Steps between C-alpha positions, in 0.01 A plus 500: 500500500619251240192324366439191710474160333141397435364848580120519497214645701229346714173691534383548861170680463613849392871432560739357244778327694835440333647152550785302344619143467703539820252712699143377489237388754256232608173462683672547839545872423124551460432297813741713704361832373146386579604373845671829589204712382640842600256779578474814290674700776791256545864551412635176352842352425558189289834324562655261245267665250640342183317644199258667743200270463390506867528878521324546166208278601464685832506831312235382255266338753545701819674830404683559830625847587862424406700200374876443511674196352844354574681267259869415460495383135563793266309346209190446715523858630521625142187307408308652790623850413363444149168392649481806724580740215277337237197493732562830677483338844487765772640481855705198389876487564744230387824431691775290341717358775563235764214477750752424775628857463162658426387800703198702401424854601153395615343230713253261339157366591543185290805317366464210257760252382500200269847378610731230368334176612796263528790504741835551333628158397156336511356342188618513139607846390408651164778578256382861481639739762171694518308181578751397768477838672119503482450145628789437739620693805824610335478880525270515802333271754150515646660623821645793304153580368355504852778721639456754221122495538521549876715811451271648234155421646299729723408353839197282424595485132456176304750274323328275243704225335463169318719192488491123470320324790819316601651838593216595738696426820792709373264784412335508842834483684662772287200731528487468878874550530460831314213617724229423245229277646331253259128581508336343194577201277335351192591186307459470122424165334391390155186344653369343820679172425853632450761628743570875514763631259513852647450668836414866555581654837448844651690633799451819700786705639463505879192276490397267780497119452184374325488353152188451289502213250273598210310261276709339229519659157429255215612591150286240316148360511444122501471503119840671467365842404630812682330549835288803584774608743762493225281675244446775757870590522658401169458808285763457228486412137796465265567804283790414269692801371 
């Protein structure tokens, strides 16, 4: 891989994760990995994996039986391959390709996805192609994510995703259309006085209708310091190389 612009590593406990100027991550990745919380015996697939942050956090915190990632951007796939090789990650497979055409040789217990949040044509687009593809539904839609997940999940398997709260109705409709029943939802806000900026939702393949709304996740205390919830999941520190 040609060296990516702004190449550096982020330390995730024992894992050094390679990132670049175009392929990086935010707090939502840690929130999604914590929300999914795969078991040690689970097989896991992370769609739209980017630099691999969600998969890497799940590996570090939960060590599931097997992890597979799917990402269309070649540079991001190269970064994750570097991470896998440098850290000697076992039972960890990277797939570079379009999730709409993705077919795995196994069925998964858990699938995660931090998808593009904005509909194609909505909002102001970044000048960088990588940012456009990551933030806007240009290369795939949330419906595409649900269809791929439905084909790759075991019966009773879980799809865990995050998105902006204004997309919640779309998420529920697309999940149900794919045969994945929304079962659990959690809203994320800065504090008790601000509106949610993120929603986490879990669906179960073949599940029956019943959705649990969990307590809100607050990222800050009243004095502006990181909340106990946030400190419990945010395990990175910058390691410039």
